Structures are given as C-alpha cells and as structure tokens.
C-alpha positions in Angstrom: -32.6 -6.7 -18.6 -31.7 -4.6 -21.6 -28.6 -5.3 -23.7 -26.9 -2.1 -22.5 -27.5 -3.0 -18.9 -26.2 -6.5 -19.6 -23.0 -5.0 -20.9 -22.5 -2.9 -17.8 -23.2 -6.0 -15.7 -20.6 -7.9 -17.7 -18.0 -5.2 -17.0 -18.9 -5.3 -13.3 -18.2 -9.1 -13.4 -15.0 -8.6 -15.3 -13.5 -6.0 -12.9 -15.4 -6.6 -9.7 -15.5 -10.4 -9.2 -12.9 -10.0 -6.5 -15.5 -8.2 -4.4 -17.3 -11.5 -3.8 -14.2 -12.9 -2.2 -13.5 -13.3 1.6 -13.5 -10.2 3.8 -9.7 -10.0 4.1 -9.4 -8.8 0.4 -10.4 -5.3 1.3 -7.6 -3.6 -0.5 -8.5 -5.5 -3.6 -12.2 -4.5 -3.2 -11.2 -0.8 -3.1 -8.9 -1.1 -6.1 -11.5 -3.0 -8.1 -14.1 -0.3 -7.3 -11.7 2.3 -8.4 -11.1 0.6 -11.8 -14.9 0.2 -12.2 -15.5 3.9 -11.6 -12.5 4.9 -13.7 -13.7 3.0 -16.8 -17.4 2.7 -16.2 -20.0 4.2 -18.5 -20.2 8.0 -18.1 -17.1 8.2 -15.9 -16.3 11.7 -15.0 -13.0 10.9 -13.2 -10.0 13.1 -14.2 -7.4 10.7 -15.6 -4.9 13.3 -16.9 -1.2 13.1 -15.8 -0.5 14.1 -12.2 0.8 17.5 -11.5 1.6 18.7 -8.0 -0.6 21.4 -6.5 1.4 24.6 -6.4 1.7 27.1 -3.5 1.3 24.5 -0.7 2.0 26.1 2.6 1.6 24.4 6.0 -0.9 26.0 8.4 0.5 28.0 11.3 2.2 25.5 13.6 2.3 25.2 17.4 5.4 26.7 19.1 8.5 24.6 19.6 7.5 24.2 23.3 4.0 23.1 22.3 5.5 20.6 19.8 7.6 19.1 22.6 4.4 18.7 24.6 2.6 17.1 21.8 5.4 14.7 21.2 5.5 13.8 24.9 1.7 13.2 24.8 2.0 11.0 21.6 4.5 8.6 23.3 2.9 5.2 23.6 3.8 3.7 27.0 2.6 0.3 26.1 -0.1 -1.2 23.8 -2.6 -3.6 25.3 -1.3 -7.1 25.1 2.1 -6.0 23.9 5.3 -7.9 24.5 8.4 -6.0 25.7 10.4 -4.0 23.1 13.6 -2.0 23.0 12.3 1.0 21.0 9.9 3.9 21.5 6.7 4.2 19.6 4.3 7.1 19.1 0.7 7.6 18.0 -1.3 10.7 17.4 -2.5 13.4 15.1 -0.9 16.0 12.9 -3.1 18.8 11.5 -3.0 19.2 7.7 -5.6 21.9 7.4 -6.5 23.9 10.5 -9.6 25.7 9.0 -11.2 22.5 7.8 -10.3 20.6 11.0 -8.5 17.9 8.9 -6.0 15.8 10.9 -4.1 12.7 9.9 -3.3 9.8 12.3 0.2 8.4 12.4 1.9 5.5 14.1 5.7 5.8 14.4 8.1 3.1 15.6 11.7 4.1 16.1 14.5 1.8 15.1 16.0 -0.3 17.8 17.7 1.8 20.4 21.2 1.0 19.2 20.7 2.3 15.7 17.8 4.8 15.8 20.2 7.9 15.6 22.0 6.6 12.5 19.0 5.1 10.7 17.0 6.8 8.0 13.3 7.8 8.1 11.0 5.5 6.1 7.4 6.5 5.4 5.0 3.7 4.5 1.7 4.2 2.7 -1.0 1.6 2.0 -3.2 1.8 -1.0 -6.8 1.0 -1.7 -7.4 3.9 -2.4 -8.9 4.4 1.0 -7.2 1.7 3.1 -5.3 2.0 6.3 -1.5 1.7 6.7 -2.2 0.8 10.4 -4.4 -2.1 9.3 -2.0 -3.5 6.8 1.5 -2.2 6.9 1.8 -1.8 10.7 -0.1 -4.8 12.0 0.0 -7.3 9.2 3.2 -6.7 7.2 6.3 -4.8 8.2 5.4 -3.4 11.7 6.9 -4.7 15.0 3.7 -6.6 16.0 1.1 -8.9 14.7 -2.3 -9.5 16.3 -3.2 -12.9 17.8 -6.4 -14.7 17.0 -8.0 -13.5 20.3 -8.0 -9.9 19.0 -6.6 -8.8 22.3 -2.9 -9.6 22.4 0.2 -9.0 20.1 3.2 -11.0 19.2 6.6 -9.8 17.9 7.5 -9.6 14.3 11.3 -10.2 14.5 11.6 -9.3 10.8 10.0 -5.8 11.3 11.5 -3.1 9.1 12.3 -1.0 12.2 15.3 -3.3 12.5 16.8 -1.1 9.8 14.9 2.2 9.8 12.7 4.5 11.8 9.3 3.7 10.3 6.3 6.0 10.0 2.9 4.7 9.1 0.3 7.2 7.9 -3.5 6.8 7.6 -4.5 8.9 4.6 -6.6 10.6 3.2 -9.1 12.0 5.7 -11.8 9.4 6.4 -9.3 6.5 6.4 -8.8 4.7 9.7 -8.5 7.2 12.5 -7.8 10.2 10.3 -10.7 12.6 10.2 -12.0 15.9 9.0 -14.6 18.3 10.6 -15.6 19.4 7.1 -18.0 16.9 5.6 -17.3 18.2 2.0 -13.7 17.0 2.4 -15.0 13.4 2.1 -16.4 14.3 -1.4 -13.0 15.6 -2.7 -10.5 12.8 -2.3 -8.2 12.0 -5.2 -4.6 11.7 -6.1 -3.8 15.4 -6.1 -5.4 16.2 -2.8 -3.9 13.1 -1.2 -0.4 14.0 -2.3 -0.9 17.6 -1.1 -2.1 16.5 2.4 0.5 13.8 2.7 3.2 16.5 2.0 1.7 18.9 4.5 1.6 16.1 7.1 5.2 15.2 6.6 6.4 18.8 6.8 4.4 19.3 10.0 5.4 16.0 11.5 9.0 16.9 11.2 8.4 19.9 13.5 7.4 17.5 16.2 10.3 15.2 15.4 13.0 17.8 14.3 15.9 15.3 14.7 14.7 13.8 11.4 15.0 17.0 9.4 17.7 16.4 6.8 17.9 12.7 7.7 17.9 10.4 4.7 14.2 9.9 3.8 12.6 7.0 1.9 9.0 6.5 0.9 7.4 3.1 0.3 4.1 1.4 -0.2 2.1 -1.2 -2.1 -0.9 -1.6 -4.4 -2.5 1.8 -5.1 0.4 3.4 -3.2 2.1 2.9 -6.6 0.3 6.2 -7.2 0.7 7.7 -3.7 4.4 7.2 -3.4 5.8 8.7 -6.6 3.2 11.5 -6.4 4.3 12.5 -2.9 8.0 12.2 -4.0 7.2 14.5 -7.0 5.4 17.0 -4.7 8.4 17.0 -2.3 10.9 17.8 -5.1 8.6 20.6 -6.4 8.2 22.3 -3.0 11.2 21.5 -0.7 15.0 21.6 -0.7 16.7 18.4 0.2 18.3 20.0 3.2 15.0 19.7 5.0 13.3 16.7 3.3 16.4 14.7 2.2 14.5 12.3 -0.2 16.8 9.5 -1.4 14.4 7.0 -3.0 11.1 5.2 -3.3 10.1 1.6 -2.9 6.8 0.3 -4.3 5.4 -3.3 -4.2 2.8 -5.0 -6.4 2.1 -1.5 -7.5 -0.5 0.1 -9.7 1.7 1.8 -12.3 0.0 1.7 -15.7 -3.7 0.8 -16.1 -3.6 -0.9 -19.4 -0.6 -3.2 -18.7 -1.7 -3.8 -15.2 -5.0 -5.2 -16.5 -3.7 -7.2 -19.4 -0.9 -8.6 -17.1 -3.5 -9.8 -14.6 -5.3 -11.9 -17.2 -2.0 -13.2 -18.7 -1.1 -14.2 -15.1 -4.4 -16.0 -14.7 -3.8 -18.1 -17.8 -0.1 -18.8 -17.1 -1.0 -20.1 -13.6 -3.9 -22.3 -14.8 -6.7 -20.2 -13.4 -8.3 -19.7 -16.9 -7.8 -21.5 -20.2 -5.8 -20.3 -23.1 -9.0 -20.2 -25.1 -10.6 -17.9 -22.4 -7.7 -15.5 -22.6 -7.9 -15.4 -26.4 -11.7 -14.7 -26.2 -11.1 -12.1 -23.5 -8.6 -10.2 -25.6 -10.7 -10.5 -28.8 -14.1 -9.6 -27.4 -13.4 -7.3 -24.3 -12.2 -3.7 -24.6 -9.1 -3.7 -22.3 -7.8 -0.3 -23.5 -7.9 2.6 -21.0 -8.1 5.6 -23.2 -11.9 6.0 -23.4 -14.1 7.1 -20.6 -16.7 4.5 -21.2 -16.7 0.9 -22.3 -18.8 -0.9 -25.0 -18.8 -4.6 -24.4 -20.1 -7.6 -26.4 -22.2 -10.5 -25.3 -19.2 -12.7 -26.0 -17.3 -10.7 -23.4 -20.1 -11.3 -20.9 -19.7 -15.0 -21.4 -16.0 -15.2 -20.9 -16.1 -12.8 -17.8 -18.7 -15.2 -16.3 -16.3 -18.0 -16.8 -13.4 -16.1 -15.2 -15.7 -15.3 -12.3 -16.5 -18.9 -11.7 -12.9 -20.1 -12.0 -11.6 -17.6 -9.4 -14.5 -17.4 -6.9 -13.1 -19.7 -4.3 -9.6 -18.4 -4.0 -7.8 -15.4 -2.6 -6.8 -13.2 -5.5 -4.3 -11.5 -3.2 -2.4 -14.8 -3.0 -3.6 -17.5 -5.3 -2.0 -20.3 -3.3 -3.0 -19.2 0.2 -5.8 -20.7 2.2 -9.1 -18.8 2.6 -10.3 -17.5 6.0 -12.8 -20.2 6.9 -13.7 -19.1 10.4 -13.3 -15.4 11.3 -14.5 -15.9 14.9 -12.1 -14.7 17.5 -10.6 -17.4 19.8 -10.6 -17.2 23.6 -6.9 -17.7 23.6 -4.3 -17.2 20.9 -4.1 -20.1 18.4 -1.3 -22.5 19.2 1.6 -22.7 16.8 1.2 -19.1 15.6 4.5 -18.0 14.0 5.5 -15.0 12.0 6.3 -17.2 9.0 2.8 -18.7 8.8 0.4 -15.8 7.9 -3.1 -16.4 9.2 -5.7 -15.6 6.4 -8.1 -14.3 9.0 -5.7 -11.6 10.3 -7.9 -8.8 9.0 -10.5 -9.8 11.5 -8.1 -9.9 14.4 -6.7 -6.5 13.5 -10.2 -5.0 13.2 -11.2 -6.4 16.6 -8.0 -5.2 18.2 -8.2 -1.6 16.9 -11.8 -1.3 18.0 -11.0 -2.1 21.6 -11.5 1.0 23.7 -8.2 0.5 25.7 -6.3 0.1 22.4 -7.6 3.4 21.0 -6.8 5.2 24.2 -3.3 3.8 24.2 -2.8 4.8 20.6 -4.2 8.3 21.3 -6.7 7.8 18.5 -9.8 10.0 18.4 -9.4 10.9 22.0 -12.3 13.3 22.0 -14.6 11.0 20.1 -14.2 7.6 21.7 -15.5 5.0 21.1 -14.8 5.0 17.4 -15.6 2.4 14.9 -12.4 1.7 13.1 -12.4 0.0 9.6 -9.5 -1.3 7.6 -10.8 0.5 4.5 -12.9 3.6 4.5 -16.7 3.4 4.5 -17.2 7.1 4.1 -15.1 7.8 1.0 -17.6 7.1 -1.8 -15.9 8.7 -4.8 -12.3 9.2 -6.1 -12.0 12.3 -8.2 -8.7 12.0 -10.0 -6.4 9.1 -10.9 -4.1 9.2 -14.0 -4.0 6.2 -16.2 -0.2 5.9 -15.6 2.5 7.1 -13.3 5.3 6.1 -15.6 6.2 9.8 -16.4 6.6 10.5 -12.7 8.8 7.4 -12.1 11.0 8.5 -15.0 11.2 12.0 -13.6 12.3 10.7 -10.2 15.0 8.6 -11.8 16.1 11.7 -13.8 16.5 13.5 -10.4 18.8 10.8 -9.2 16.4 9.1 -6.8 16.7 5.4 -6.2 13.6 3.5 -7.4 13.0 -0.1 -6.4 9.9 -2.0 -7.6 9.1 -5.4 -6.1 6.5 -8.1 -6.7 5.2 -11.0 -4.6 5.1 -13.7 -7.3 1.8 -15.2 -6.0 -0.3 -12.1 -6.2 -3.0 -12.3 -8.9 -4.3 -8.7 -8.6 -1.2 -6.6 -9.6 0.9 -9.6 -10.5 4.5 -9.8 -11.6 3.4 -10.0 -15.3 1.7 -6.6 -14.9 4.7 -5.0 -13.4 7.0 -6.4 -16.0 4.7 -5.1 -18.8 4.6 -1.7 -17.1 8.4 -1.5 -16.8 8.8 -2.5 -20.4 6.7 0.5 -21.4 9.5 2.7 -19.8 12.0 1.5 -22.5 14.8 1.1 -19.9 18.3 -0.2 -20.5 19.1 -3.3 -18.5 22.3 -3.1 -16.5 22.2 -6.7 -15.3 20.5 -9.8 -16.7 17.4 -11.4 -15.1 18.8 -13.6 -12.3 17.9 -15.2 -9.0 18.8 -13.5 -5.7 19.4 -15.5 -2.6 18.8 -15.7 1.1 19.8 -18.6 3.5 21.1 -20.6 0.6 18.0 -20.6 -1.5 16.3 -18.4 -4.1 14.6 -15.5 -2.5 13.3 -14.2 -5.8 14.5 -12.9 -9.1 15.8 -9.5 -10.0 17.0 -7.2 -12.8 18.8 -3.8 -12.5 18.4 -1.0 -15.0 20.4 2.1 -15.8 19.1 5.1 -14.0 18.9 3.5 -10.5 15.9 1.3 -11.0 15.8 -2.2 -9.6 13.0 -4.7 -10.1 12.8 -7.7 -7.9 10.3 -10.5 -7.2 9.9 -12.1 -3.8 9.3 -15.9 -4.1 6.3 -17.3 -2.2 4.7 -13.9 -1.5 1.3 -12.5 -2.3 0.1 -8.9 -2.7 1.2 -8.0 0.9 4.7 -9.2 0.5 6.0 -8.8 4.1 2.9 -10.7 5.4 3.9 -13.9 3.5 7.7 -13.6 3.3 8.8 -11.4 6.3 12.4 -12.5 6.2 12.9 -12.1 2.5 11.1 -8.7 2.5 13.4 -7.4 5.3 16.4 -8.6 3.3 15.2 -6.7 0.2 14.4 -3.6 2.3 17.9 -3.6 3.8 19.6 -3.8 0.4 17.3 -1.0 -0.9 18.4 1.2 2.0 22.0 0.4 1.6 21.9 0.8 -2.2 23.4 -2.6 -2.7 22.5 -5.3 -5.2 20.5 -8.2 -4.0 22.8 -11.2 -3.3 23.5 -13.2 -6.5 25.1 -16.1 -4.9 23.7 -18.9 -2.7 26.4 -18.3 0.0 24.1 -15.5 1.4 
C-alpha cells in the first residue's frame, strides 16, 4: 500500500472506527460517514454557511374537504400489539413536491385528551443525516411506546413527551424510512438546504390537514445531526412565514452537531478525560493529526496512523453512543417479551426490535405507510442516500440569529455520549462568546441531581442530563421529560433538591 493510501486509511480509522461497532449505532455510522466525506481527500461537498432557499411555495393543495378526508384516513385506530391510550394518533403522507412525486411520512401523537387543545405543537427530527425519527424519536426515545423484544408488541412510555405537547415525528429527507420520491435523481440531491426546504413545505402543508394548530405555539427539536436540521428549518420559517401562521417560539437540540472543529476536538478530550485513551495519545493526536476543518482535504502523518490505530483498539468493544451502556449481545427476537422490561432500563438491542416491528405487514398497514407499495423494507437509516451535498462547518451563526429574533434556544447533552459529548457542546457554545446569566450549577429531580445547567443572556440555556447517552430520552426518560416541560414553560430547571 502506498504512503498516500495509508494516510487515507488512517483517516478512515480516525473518523470511522465507530462503524465497526454494534448495529444499534446506526446514527453514529451515518454521522461518521458524513464527516469522512466532508473532510476526505478531494471532497466536493459545499461547506459554506447555510442560507434558506428563496421563493419556496407549496404545491397546489387538496381542497378543505379533501384534507378532512385525508385526515380521517390518517387516523390510526390501533397499532398491532398496542396497549390502550387516551389520545389520538395519526400516520400518513404529506406531498412536498407534486411533480417529483416526493412525499414525507409523518407520525403524529396528540397530547393527552385533557390538554391537547391547550398544548403546543412540537416537531421532532432525528439526525444521521438520513436516519428515521420513527426509528429513534418515536419508538426508542420520547414517543408513547417502546417495542418489546418479541418485535410484535408495544409497551407504554409513561414519560412520553406527549404528556406536555402534541408531538409530530417526521421522516426526512426522501429515502429515509417510509418517505419516498418517484424521481430517482432526488436521491442524489440530499443536503442541508434541500432538507430544510422540504421540511418547511411539509410543515406548511401538514397544517392544512390539521388547521387547529395554525398559530399555535410551535417548537422544533432534535438530536445529533438535527443540530443542523433544527436551526436551519427555524431560519427558513422566519424567512418565509409570519408568526401568525407558524408561531415559532423556540428550538431544542440535544447532543447536537454544532461546529465541526470543536465537536471533533471535544470528542477526543472526552475520551481522555473518561479514561478511554491516555493523555499521551491525546497529545500525539493533537500534535500529529490535522483536526482543523477549513481545508477540503487532509494530509496525515504516519504518527497519526499509529495513534488512530490505538484509539480504534481502545474503543472497539464499547458503544460510543453511551460509553457505560452494555452492548447488544444477542439481537435475536424472543418468542415472548423479556421479563422485567421497564421504561427506565433501556435495552441495547432495541434497534433490532423496532426494525422487526416496522417491517411487519400489519404494522405498515396500520400506520398507513407505503399503502400502494407494500410490503416495504423499512430501515432505521437510509440505504439509498449515498451522498450528502452540502453541510456547513458550523451552525453557530444561525443559532445567534435565532436568539437575536427572540427565540428560545435550549441545548442539552447526555453526559455519557462519546460521539457528540458534553465537552464538544461546551467548546461550541464557548465559540459563541455568550454572557452567562447564571453560574454552572446542578439541577434536581426527585431529590437528586438530574444534571447541570447554565443560562446565558439572549434566551439560551445549556443543560446536561446525568446518566444519559446520545439518545437522551432512551436512557433517562423521566429526567428528559422534566427538562422538556421546563423548556416549554420557559422556566429554569429546578436548582433545589426539594424538586
């Protein structure tokens, strides 16, 4: 192997070692692939600052009468294996481009019947890029159900976020989950700008089907690469729509990709501070590996290859999503649900259960997913999106802009995530040169520390969630619900153990 190829391989090892992990790290795989393509030799990805596409106009929409029919059709009577609930849920498609035949799948759960009319609308986006909000947000994190180990039945998440809001999950862009396009070339065009444009069109069109939410307080949230999706959609909304229609109040992003350089450096500092690599390895890494993000290509040294090999070996047998969580040792479905399954004890094989469940014919029918093309092979992360065309190196300017427009911005971190860890987020926020309003301090729930938090002038709050990995609500459902409620209510997290 030539020296140049060896350097490329070293860089693959440096950024892609997570891809050798267990199957349930799919979002990490997708993110690592993005970073590799973004900084690989000869990269042609557009990394300039995000600007909203101008002149966006929804396609001609069905009549009001037809929208009512579509809504009635989208009502989910009952999901297979579902326990009883006191709220309505919907699933179906909203067209974002009629001529291209591009349609996005959504899953919507109303708030509990007693509060649905007074509760805000909350849109959740998962990252990747190219991973499903149905796979993660809805069925493994903040949705009303989790999937049992039999891949056939569901159990309740009593800490679901529809206890406080009407929650809308979106599979985006086309080619992700059940969302599709009839134009093959669409699958060659995904990127931040097109995703934000389509997400905006989706939301405008969805509100025609659910008009009672026009003007209702709107919040947008997500995790991981949704650190791009969420502020970009928020920016697009502010550019194109008055608040009387889309009454955007704030954004919420967790373990979020914010600024490439600090995200990467923060990851390695986290590794060293948590004993995954030695201090000497960290020094060698910073001295011999190009961790800057300005250039399109990377020139690496043989010394960098050596230290990246060492990091690979040190982290091979752990879940980088949650460095203290057990691995999925047996992904085989069980005949009956595992005994002792509780919402507080997250099963590391949950990805497999969700995939099996969503590939059941009767489940797809109940969800109204791909009704004309069943059966459909559903994947948690897209296998047809091969290239991502644009991804800015930072979204800090967008976050600052949203703060300047008076929007509430909350950023949270599960403190056991090794991929976009708390150190990365702290470094990224430091780049914003914010003025602290409160000192770093613990916040409480049930008489113990739920995490740590700091508030800044300009309506930005940063909070950690103790004992959580990358998918915070998966590992700490009660703490994440508490954080969500305080975010919606615009109240500080409790700073006394009496809570």
